N, C-alpha and C positions, 0 to 999 in steps of 0.2 A: 385474862392476863396470862394464864397457862398456855393458851394457844399462841400468844405473842412470843413467849419465850421458846416454844417449840419451833415456830417458824424462823426465829432468829438463829437458833442452833442449827437448823437444817441449811440455812443460807451459808453459815460459816463452814459447815462440813463440805457442802457441795461447791463452794467457791473454788475457782481454779488457783493453782499454786502460782507463785510469782514467776514471771518469765525469766528463763535463763538467758544470759547475754548471748546474742547471736542467734537465738531461736525465734522463729516466726510463730505467733500465736493467732494469726488470722488466716482466712482462706487465701490460697495461692491464686494469683492472676496468671493463668497459663495461656499464653498466646498459641493458638493452634495453626493459624494461617494468617497471612497479611498481604494486602495489595497496596502498593505505593505508586502513585502517579507523580512523576517529577518533571518539572519544566526544564527544558534544555538550558545549558549555560550560555553565557554571553557569546554571540557570534558576530561576524562582520555584517553590516547592513545588507539586506537583500535587495532593496530597491534604489537606494540613493548612494552616490559616491562611486568611485572606481576602485573597488577592492577585490576584483576578480570573483570567481565562484565563491558563494557563501560558505564559510567554514567556522568551526569552533575556535575561539581565541584561546591563548594560554590562560587568561583569566577565567574564561568559561570552563576550561578543563579543571582548574583548581577549585572552582565552585562545585562542580559535580564530584570531584574527588573528596571534597570536604563532606558533601552530602552522603556519599557512600561510606565514609569513615564513621559518620554519625550513626548510620543505621547498622553498621557492623557492631558498634558498641551497644546498640539497643537490642539487637536480635541474636547476635552470634556469640559474643564473648561472655563466657561464664566467669565473671570476675568475682573472686572471693570477697572483694571489698564492696560488692554491690549492696543495695539496701536490704535490710533484714525483713522489711515488710513489703511484699510485692505490690501493695496498693499505694505506696507513698511516692514512688519515683516513676514518672511517666517516661523517662528517658531510658529505662532499663526494663525490657520485656523480652527475655530470651525465648525463642521459638523451640518447642520441644522437638528433638530429633534433628535439628539443623546444625550440621557440622561447621565449626569455625575454621577448620583447616583444609578440608577436602571439598571440592566443588562437586555436587551431585545434581546433574541437570534434571533429574526427576523431582527434586525438591525446589530447584530454582528455576523460575520462568522469567524471561526478559523479552519484551516486545517494544519495537519502535518502528517508525517509518524509515525509509532508506535515504532520507535527507542527511547530508554529511553532518550538520550540527547535532542532529538527534542521535545518529549512530555513534559519533565521537563522544557525546554526552553519556550515552549508555556505557561505553568503554571506560571512560574516566570514573563513573560511578562504581563500576564493578572493580576497578583497580583499588578504590578505597574500601569496598566491601570485602574483597579477597585480595589483600596485598601479596606481594611475592613471599613465598614460603619455602624454606629449605630446612632439612633435618640435619642437625649438626651432631657431632660426637662420634665416638668409636662404634657405637651400636646403631648408627644411622640406618644401615640396611635392615636390621631387625625391626626398628621402629617403622620404617617405610613399608615393610611387609605387612604390618598391621594396618597402616593408614592407606597406602596406595601401592599395592603389589606391582602395578604396571611400571613403577619407577625403579624396580630392582631387576638387574640382568641375571642371566643364568649362572654367571660366575660369582654371584653374591654381592656385586658392587652396586652402590646406590647412584643414580643419575638424576640430577635435578633439571628442571626446565630452564631455558635461557633467561637472562636478566635476573639472575639470583632467585630462580624459582617462580617466575611469572606464571599466573594461572589464566586459563582460557575458557571462561564460561560461555555457554551458547547464547547468542543474541539473535533473535528473530527480527530481521529487518524487512518489513513488508513493503512491497512496491505498490504502485497504483493498480496493478493487475491482481492484487491479492485482496480478498474480502476482509482480511484482518486489518488492512489499512484503515478502514472506516472505524475500527475500534478505538484508535488513538488519534484520528484526524477526520472525524465524521463530517465536518463542514467542507472539507476539500472534495472536489469532484461532485458536489451536490448541487445540481442545477437549480433546484428550488430554493436552496439557501442563498445562492448567488443572486437569484432574482429578487429575493426578499431584501437583500442588502441594497439593491438598486432602488427598491421601493422606499427604503428609509431615506434616501437622498431627497425625495420629494415630500417628506413629511414636514409638518409644522415644527416639530421638536428639533429636527436637524437644522432647519432654517434659522430658528431662534438662536441656537448655540453657535452656528457658523457666523451669524452677524455679530454676536457679542465677542467672538474671538478673532475677528478680522484684523483689528489693530495689532494684537499680539503677534499673530502670524506674519504680518507685514514687517514689524520691527525685527523679529527674529530672522525672517527670511532675508531682509536687506543686509543683515550683519553676517549670517552664517550659512544661508542656503542659496545664495546667488549663483554659485558655481556648480551646484549639483541638481537644482530643480528650477524650472522656469517659474517666473513670478505668478503665473496663472495657477500654479499648484500650491502656493502658500495659503492653504485653506484647511478648514476642519475636515474636509473629505480625506485628506492625507494625514490625519492626526497620528495614526499608528506608525507609518513609515517615518514621519518627521521625528517622532519621539525615539524611534529605534536608532535613527542616525545621530541625533543630538546626544543621546545617552552614550552611544559608542564613542563619539568624539570627546565628550566630557571625561571619559575614562582614559583616553589615549592621546589627547591633544592639549598641551598645557595652555595654549592661547585660548581655546574654546572654554576650558575649565575656568581660566581667569576671568574671561568675559562674562560667563554665566554666574559666577559666584561672587565677584567683587565689583563688577561694573554697575554703577547706579542706574544706568539706562535699562537694566534687566533685573530688577529685584524679584527674586523668586520665579523667574521665567521658566526654569527647567521643571520646577514642580507644577507650574501651571500647564505646561505642555504635556507632562505626564498625566495630569488630571483629565485633560481633554482627550488624550488617547484612551484613558480608562473609560470615559463616557462613551466614546465611539465604539470601543470594543464591546461594552456591555449592551449597547443598543442593537448590534448586529448578531450577538451571540447569546444573549440572555433575556431578550424581550419576549416574555411568554404571552403577552397580549396579542401579538401579531398572528393573524390567521394565514395559513398557507393556501387558502382556497384560490387566491388570485394567481398562484403559480401552478395550479393543477394538482397539487398534493391533497391528501385527505384532510378533512376538518379535524382540528385538535392535534395535529402532528407537532405543533410548536416548532416549526421548522428552523427558526433562528437558534434554538438551543439543541440542534441535532447532534452537535459534537458532544454535549453532555449526556444525551440520551444513549448514544453508543458506548460512551465510557461507563455509564451505569450498568448497561447490559454486560460489559466485559467484567466488571467487578463482581457482579452476581454470578456470572458463569464460572469464574475462577474459584470462588468460594464453593460453589456447588460441586466442582470437580474435586476439591480437597475433601469435602465431606463424603462424597461418594467413594473415595479411595480409603476412607478411614484415617485420614491424615498422613497417608504415605506419599502423596504427591502434592505439588503446588503449595508448598509451605510458605515460600516467599516469592511473591509475584511483583515484578517491576515493570512499569510502563513509562515510556518517555515520549515527550512531544512538546508542542508549543503551548501558549497560555490559553488558547481558545477553548479546549475541552474543559479546563478548570473553570473558566469564567461561565461557561454554559451550565456546568453542573452546580456552581454556586447559585445560579438563578433557579434551576429546577428544584434544588433542595431548600430554597428560601433561606440560605445561610446569611444573606445580607440583613435579614430582619433581626437577627441577634447581634450582628456586628457590621456596621456600615463600612468597615475596611474591606469587606469582600467586594465592594463596588470597584476597587482599584485593581490595576494590573498586578498579577503576582510577580515577585522578583525572580530573576534567573536562579535556578536550583531549588525553587519552592516545591514542597511535597504535600500532597493530600494523602493521608494514610487511613486505611481501613483495617482494623484488627478484629479477627474472629477469635474469641477466647472463651474459656470456662473458668469458673471459680471452684477450686478443688481443695481438698484437705491435704494434698501432697503435691510436690513439684513434679513427680513422675507419674501422675495419674494418667490412666490410659485414655485414648481418644473416645469420646462418647459413641455409643452404639446408635443405630437408627432409632431405637426406642427411647434413647436419651437425648435426642436432638433438641428438645426444648431447653436443655441446659446450656446450649450455645448462645453466645451474645456477641454483639458487634459494637465497637466504639470507633469513632471517627476523630482524627486529629488533622491539624494543619500547621505547617511550618513555612513561614514566608521568608524565603531566601536562606543563605547559608552562613553569612557573616554574623558575628555576635551582635552587631548593630550596623545599620546602614549609614550611620553618621558617627564614625569613630572619633573624629576630632571635636565633636560636640559644637560645631559651628552653625548648626541650624539649617544647613543647606538642603539636606535630604532627610525629611522627617517621615520615615516609614517604619513599619512594625519590625521588631527584631525577629530572630530566627528560633525563638523558643517553640517547642512542640506543645501545642495546646489542644485539649479535647474540645470538640465542637458539637453543637446540636444540629439536627437536620429536620426538615419538613415541619418546622414550627414546634417541635417537641421541646420540653423543658429538661428532660433527662438526657444525659450523654450516652447511656447504654441502651441498646436495642435488643430485645429478644430476636433471635434469628428469624422466626416466622414474621414478626412485624417488620423487620428490616427488608426481608424479601418481598413482602407485600408492597411496601412503600416504594422500593426501587422498581419493581415491576410496573407500578402505575405510571412511571415517568420514562421508562427506557424504551429504546427501539430494539425489539427482542432478537432480530436476526438480520443477516445481510439482505435477505429477500424483502423484509419490511423497509429497510433503509433504501433499497433500490426503488421500491414503490413510492416512498415519500419524497425521494429526491428527483424522481423522473427518469431513473434508469440511465443516467449519463455515463456511469463508469463502465469500463470495458468488460468487467466480469458480470454485470447485471443480466445479460441475456441468459446466463445459466440459471437464473432464478425467475425466469419469465412466468412460471406457473406457481411459484411458491410464495408464501407469505401474503397473499392478497386477501385472504379471509381474516376476520378479526382475531381468530385464535385457532391454532392447529387442533387443539383438543375439541373445540366446538365442531370443527369439520369432521373429526372422527365420530363424535357423538351423533351427528346428524346423519351418519351413514353415507355421506357424499364421497365420491371417488375423486381423487385428484386428477387434473387434466392429463398428465403424462400417463398414468395408469389407464385412464379411459381411452387414450389414443392407442395403446398397445392392445387393449381388449377389442377395440373396433377393428384393428387390422386382422387379428386372429379370426374374429367372427366373419369378416368379409371373405377371407381365404376359405373358410369352411363352407360358406354359402356357395361360392363359386365352384368348389369341388362337388357339392351335392347337385348343382344344376348341370354340370358336365356329365355326371353319372346318369342323371335322368335322361338327358339327350341321347346318350349312348344306348340306353336300354329301350326307350320308347320310339325314337326316330331312326335308330340305326346309324347314328352319326359316329364315324370312326376317325381317329387321327392316325394317318399313315405317313411315314417318312419316305420321301421319294429319294432314292439314291442318285448321286450325281452321275451324268453320262461319262463313259470312258473317254480318256483324253483324245483318242484318235477320232472319235465320232462326235466330239463335243460341238464342233462348228466347222463348216467347210471353209477352207482358206481360199481367198481370192488371189493370194500371192502378192508379189510386189514388196517394196521396202516396208510397207505397213504390216505385212504379215496377216495375222488373224484380225487385226483391227481395220483392214481395208474393207470398204463397202462396195456393193455392186455398181453404184453410180460413179465411183472414182475412176476417172480415165487414166490409162497408163501414160507416162511421159513419152513424148515423141523423140526419136533419135535423129540426128542429122544424117544426110546421105553420106554413106561411106563411114559413118561413125560406128563405134562399137562400145559396149559397156566396158567399164574398167575390169581388167582381168581377162578380157576376150583375147583370142589368139591373133586377131588381125592387127598388124602394126598400124599406129596412128601417124599422121603426117607431123613433121617437125616444124614448129613455129619459131619465131624469133626469141621467145621467152622459155623455150624448152619443148619437151614432148607434149604436144597438145593432143588430147584424147577426145576430140570432137566436143559435142555438147554434153559433157558428163555432168550429172546432177550430184552435187556435193551438198548434203544437208537439204533443208527445205525451209519454207517460211515459218513453219511451226517451231523450228529449232534455231532460228536466227537469234543472235545474241548481241549485246552491246560491243563485243569485241570486233564486229565486222565494220564498224563505222569509220574509224580513223586510220585506215590502212596507209593512205598516201602520206599522211603527216607524221608517221612514226609514233602515233599515240598509243593508247591502250590496244588498238586493233592491229598494230604493226606486226606483231608476232603472228597473229592469226593470218594476216595477208601473206606473210612470208611462208607460212606453213601451207597455205593454199597453193602458191606457186610451186613449191617443192613437190607437191602432189600432182603437178601437171596441169593446173588450171591457170590459164593466162589472164593478164589484166583485163583484156576485152571480155573474157568469159566471166570474170568477177563483176564487171560493170553490168553485163546483161543479167547476171543472177540477181544483182541488187534491184534492177528495174522490174524483173518479174516478181520478186518477193515484196516489193513495195506496193503492188496493186492491191486494192481492196477487194475482198472476196465476199460476195453475197450468197447466203445459203439458199436464196429463193430464185436465183438466176439459173439459166440453162447451163449445163456443163460446158466447159471450154472445148471448142472444136479443135481437133488436131490440125496443125499446120506445120508443114515441113519447109524449111528454107535454110540457106547457107548464110 
């Protein structure tokens, strides 16, 4: 009994005091870095219709602006009205050291492809993340000096950016020539992936779905696709572009919206078309059972999910950079692209096993979020040291779309998940939190670790792949170093050096043993270089070349003897003007006043008559054989 009272007294004494209002009594959830992949907003259809070059629509820009505003509230704004318990509100997770007012490109990383919808989506997102910002008040210059000294001039005045303080974060827009392109669009330019998509067309699963959907596509095509797609294309093979077109028209064409929402001929047709597009997209981007052996890639590459594999590598790489810098860089990392990488990653991480909604196409503006965090006893706890890396954890969230609900009027037309940010499980785990080491191991097991590996798996069809022709072909770079193997480029350099050394040694031995010497022979003096045979050829004349014969009484041009005067001017005998080697096209149309008329007139002004020109043409048109005897001289008038 005494022991019981002692234990009870100790419990009362050691019990924590009542929590004061506004004070947190639990561990702080401190986000150290985050990676957010966001699907581009609504764009004009890429394949169907006459909409010009594909571009982000105003609705798409609003979707991404809303997404950026949401993550600004989550990561940047230190709101005093935020939750008192850091573990109770998933929408409020400020990143330590990330400014809400000043853009720091060391802290913010943004990557997308150079497609217009993706670049514009990134711009709209960043407009919401960092809206225009101006410093107001009489002490604006003093405040700006603390926040952004570059906005203060030497006279002490404050200058804001255009458009009321618009900010310009850096966006990396990778082209198809950039290896970073594969990080957010791993299925594009991948020849093995394209080949596997063709293989899917011959599968039994494809044929089964195509046959079942034939009537639906015929009905929808007859009503809505007849002017944009040939009836032979009203098929499951075009499920994704058909959905893309109908979704756009539903949002922008009142007739199409009315037909798909209230016409009794098409009950739920839009949802059925979306479901078919989701099935088609899943089959070509998340079918892990398909082997890429038939396309020449390595076994186990899971080539259809290659877009998710490169995305996984990018996420792990960005977190590794943040950890290596001690939290000084890559605090917020933003990736933008289409839905293919998300669908592929859903399949790789087996997220559909916990929620069948992941089989569906993500809505525009959807975001997959990876948070690297620690639980500390203070909000300003320092970043863990390398010895404390085991305190790092990862949690994954998904937010489908940006609207509060995809069915605002509750008419049942579009029954899709709302845009609540929800923690998700990966790789069949039951817990939403991963230890950093476990997360890294699971991601490494499914990712494509480098551009070299991507090139090897895809067949090297991208233009940048030749730069990686020797890299990434071994299973692991560390294994290659452990085995003591030398990479092919280094081996090539060593081989060249060894060859040059061996040649030098052989040359030295020849010089010593056989008396072989290398002596430079000076060129002969110009006067004695070669005897000239004279003539118009000069030094190029050969001994077998006969001199031209002169007519009787004739004299070379420039000689002192006067020449007889002919009807066309002063005729200088049989003067040789030019030769057959120097004849040109200008000599042909003299009489007709064509291109050679000027040349003919020039010849007459130099004293060559028309008869002389005709005789010259006759001589120069003769075929010359290099094996015949030299021309015998003949004199005649």
